[in-house]
C-alpha positions as CSV (number, residue, x, y, z in Angstrom):
1,M,14.7,-11.4,39.1
2,R,11.5,-13.3,39.8
3,Y,8.3,-12.4,38.2
4,M,5.6,-11.3,40.7
5,A,2.4,-12.4,39.1
6,T,-0.6,-10.2,39.8
7,V,-3.1,-12.5,38.0
8,R,-3.6,-16.2,37.8
9,G,-2.8,-17.7,34.5
10,L,-2.0,-20.8,32.4
11,I,0.4,-20.7,29.6
12,V,0.8,-23.6,27.1
13,I,4.1,-23.9,25.1
14,E,3.6,-26.0,22.0
15,G,5.7,-26.8,18.9
16,L,7.5,-29.6,17.0
17,I,10.1,-31.8,18.6
18,G,13.5,-30.1,19.1
19,V,12.1,-26.6,18.9
20,G,12.7,-25.7,22.6
21,K,9.4,-26.3,24.4
22,T,10.6,-27.9,27.5
23,T,13.6,-25.6,27.8
24,L,11.3,-22.5,27.7
25,C,8.9,-24.2,30.2
26,R,11.8,-24.7,32.6
27,I,13.0,-21.2,32.2
28,L,9.5,-19.9,33.1
29,E,9.5,-22.3,36.1
30,R,12.9,-21.0,37.3
31,E,12.5,-17.3,36.5
32,W,8.9,-16.8,37.5
33,G,8.2,-19.6,39.9
34,A,5.6,-21.1,37.6
35,R,4.2,-24.5,38.3
36,L,5.4,-26.9,35.7
37,V,3.2,-29.5,33.9
38,L,5.2,-31.6,31.5
39,E,3.8,-34.3,29.2
40,P,3.5,-37.6,31.0
41,A,6.8,-39.4,31.1
42,E,5.5,-42.9,31.6
43,D,6.8,-45.4,29.1
44,N,4.1,-46.3,26.5
45,P,4.0,-50.2,26.6
46,F,2.9,-50.2,22.9
47,L,5.6,-47.8,21.6
48,A,8.2,-50.5,20.7
49,E,5.6,-52.5,18.9
50,F,4.3,-49.4,17.1
51,Y,7.8,-48.6,15.7
52,A,8.1,-52.2,14.6
53,D,4.6,-52.5,13.1
54,P,2.8,-49.1,13.0
55,Q,-0.2,-50.3,11.2
56,R,-1.0,-52.9,13.8
57,F,-0.1,-51.0,17.0
58,A,-0.9,-47.4,16.2
59,F,-4.3,-47.6,17.8
60,P,-3.3,-49.0,21.3
61,A,-0.3,-46.6,21.4
62,Q,-2.5,-43.6,20.6
63,M,-5.2,-44.6,23.1
64,F,-2.5,-45.0,25.8
65,Y,-1.4,-41.4,25.1
66,L,-4.9,-40.1,25.1
67,A,-5.7,-41.7,28.5
68,N,-2.5,-40.5,30.1
69,R,-2.6,-37.0,28.8
70,Y,-6.2,-36.5,29.9
71,A,-5.6,-38.0,33.4
72,Q,-2.7,-35.7,33.9
73,Q,-4.6,-32.6,32.8
74,L,-7.5,-33.4,35.0
75,Q,-5.2,-33.8,38.0
76,A,-3.5,-30.5,37.1
77,R,-6.8,-28.7,36.8
78,Q,-7.8,-29.8,40.3
79,T,-4.7,-28.2,41.8
80,S,-4.4,-25.2,39.5
81,L,-6.3,-22.9,42.0
82,F,-3.4,-23.2,44.4
83,H,-0.8,-21.9,41.9
84,P,-0.9,-18.3,40.5
85,L,0.9,-19.3,37.3
86,T,1.1,-22.7,35.5
87,V,3.0,-23.5,32.4
88,C,2.3,-26.7,30.4
89,D,4.2,-28.1,27.4
90,Y,1.3,-29.5,25.4
91,L,-2.4,-29.1,24.5
92,M,-4.8,-32.0,24.5
93,A,-5.6,-31.1,20.9
94,K,-2.1,-32.3,20.1
95,D,-3.3,-35.9,20.7
96,G,-5.8,-35.5,17.9
97,I,-3.2,-34.2,15.5
98,F,-1.0,-37.3,16.1
99,A,-4.0,-39.6,15.9
100,E,-4.9,-38.2,12.4
101,M,-1.3,-38.9,11.3
102,T,-1.2,-42.5,12.5
103,L,-4.7,-43.8,12.4
104,G,-7.2,-44.3,9.6
105,G,-10.6,-45.9,8.8
106,H,-12.5,-47.5,11.7
107,E,-9.7,-47.0,14.2
108,L,-9.7,-43.2,13.6
109,T,-13.5,-43.2,13.9
110,L,-13.3,-45.1,17.1
111,Y,-10.6,-42.8,18.5
112,R,-12.7,-39.8,17.7
113,R,-15.7,-41.3,19.5
114,F,-13.6,-41.9,22.7
115,A,-12.0,-38.5,22.5
116,G,-15.4,-36.8,21.9
117,L,-16.5,-38.1,25.3
118,L,-13.7,-36.1,27.0
119,D,-13.5,-32.4,27.8
120,E,-11.8,-30.8,24.8
121,E,-9.2,-29.0,27.0
122,P,-9.3,-29.8,30.7
123,L,-6.7,-27.1,31.2
124,R,-8.0,-24.0,29.5
125,P,-4.9,-21.8,28.7
126,D,-5.0,-18.0,28.7
127,F,-2.9,-18.3,25.6
128,V,-0.6,-20.7,23.6
129,V,3.0,-19.9,22.6
130,F,3.7,-21.9,19.5
131,L,7.5,-22.3,18.9
132,D,8.5,-22.8,15.3
133,S,11.7,-23.1,13.3
134,D,12.6,-24.2,9.8
135,T,12.7,-27.9,9.3
136,E,16.4,-28.1,8.7
137,V,17.0,-26.1,11.9
138,I,14.9,-28.6,13.8
139,R,16.7,-31.6,12.3
140,S,20.1,-30.2,13.2
141,R,18.9,-29.8,16.8
142,I,17.5,-33.3,16.8
143,A,20.9,-34.6,15.6
144,R,22.7,-32.7,18.4
145,R,20.4,-34.2,21.0
146,G,21.6,-37.6,19.9
147,I,18.5,-39.5,20.9
148,S,18.6,-42.6,18.7
149,A,14.8,-42.9,18.3
150,E,14.6,-39.4,17.0
151,Q,17.3,-39.7,14.3
152,V,15.0,-41.5,11.9
153,I,12.4,-38.7,11.8
154,P,12.2,-37.6,8.1
155,A,11.8,-34.0,7.0
156,A,8.5,-34.8,5.4
157,Y,7.1,-35.9,8.7
158,L,8.1,-32.6,10.4
159,D,6.6,-30.6,7.5
160,D,3.3,-32.6,7.7
161,L,3.2,-32.1,11.4
162,R,3.8,-28.4,11.2
163,A,1.1,-28.0,8.5
164,R,-1.4,-29.8,10.8
165,Y,-0.6,-27.5,13.7
166,Y,-1.3,-24.4,11.5
167,T,-4.5,-25.9,10.2
168,L,-5.5,-26.3,13.9
169,W,-4.6,-22.7,14.7
170,E,-6.8,-21.5,11.8
171,R,-9.9,-22.9,13.4
172,W,-8.8,-22.5,17.1
173,D,-11.1,-20.3,19.2
174,L,-10.4,-21.2,22.8
175,C,-7.6,-18.7,23.3
176,P,-5.0,-16.6,21.5
177,V,-2.0,-18.4,19.8
178,H,1.2,-16.5,19.5
179,V,3.9,-17.8,17.1
180,V,7.5,-17.4,18.2
181,R,10.2,-18.3,15.7
182,T,13.3,-19.9,17.3
183,D,15.5,-20.2,14.3
184,T,17.9,-17.6,15.5
185,L,16.4,-16.8,18.9
186,D,18.8,-18.1,21.6
187,Y,17.0,-17.8,24.9
188,V,19.2,-20.4,26.5
189,S,22.6,-18.6,26.5
190,D,21.7,-15.1,25.3
191,L,20.3,-13.4,28.4
192,G,19.2,-10.4,26.4
193,A,17.1,-12.5,24.1
194,R,15.7,-14.4,27.0
195,A,14.7,-11.1,28.8
196,Q,13.1,-9.9,25.6
197,L,11.1,-13.1,25.2
198,L,10.0,-13.1,28.8
199,Q,8.9,-9.5,28.5
200,M,6.8,-10.4,25.4
201,I,5.2,-13.3,27.3
202,S,4.6,-11.1,30.4
203,G,2.8,-8.6,28.2
204,W,0.5,-11.3,26.7
205,L,-0.2,-12.7,30.2
206,E,-1.2,-9.3,31.6
207,G,-3.2,-8.3,28.5
208,K,-0.7,-5.6,27.6
209,P,1.0,-6.8,24.4
210,A,4.1,-5.0,23.2
211,P,3.3,-2.0,20.9
212,G,3.1,-3.1,17.3
213,S,2.6,-6.8,18.0
214,P,0.3,-8.3,15.3
215,P,-2.9,-10.0,16.6
216,P,-2.5,-13.7,17.3
217,Y,-4.3,-16.7,15.9
218,G,-7.6,-17.0,17.7
219,A,-8.3,-13.3,17.3
220,S,-7.9,-12.1,13.7
221,R,-6.2,-15.2,12.2
222,Q,-3.0,-13.3,11.8
223,R,0.3,-14.6,13.2
224,T,2.4,-13.0,15.9
225,L,6.0,-13.6,14.8
226,F,8.9,-12.9,17.1
227,G,12.5,-13.9,16.8
228,G,12.7,-14.4,13.0
229,Q,10.8,-14.3,9.7
230,G,8.1,-16.7,8.5
């Protein structure tokens, strides 16, 4: 049954690789008729060089991502008035997280100067859904995906990335951030679990959170946990 939105809204789905972001975005597109904004798919011409020599090519690779993500979000903002509901699978703030992981010294300073000239979030979400799972769960999903470039991602990298996201949420004040654990939450094949998650998101969208839901980040700095423990 399609969701009949009574308010306009923008939902951002964030999380680590392999946690189910794009899958949830496509479910919202299919079930609710949401307009879908996925991270730019253009090949980064510096990516191969970055993998071969990260220290030398991290800066051009990161600047390419910054420019592409920002251009896409500007374009999406211009057309958002014509869509009652939009779902996006990343925040612009994500770019800064990855820049801090790959850049240092003068390059990071220069990146921050460029990024500081841009609007912090061209698309201002009503709220963020941050999907999270244990690192070993994520690694098992990455292994099943079978994408060769992803198989070399170490657990320490995922742990570091997760910690940086939560550091961001601690100071985040643009909108609420709801954490959803996907360790055992199967919203792909379990229709009951999917309906429960969609009901939860619908409540956040309409300002009517489910009874007993803890406040999200961006409100009282407490986590909303759904679908597991953490």
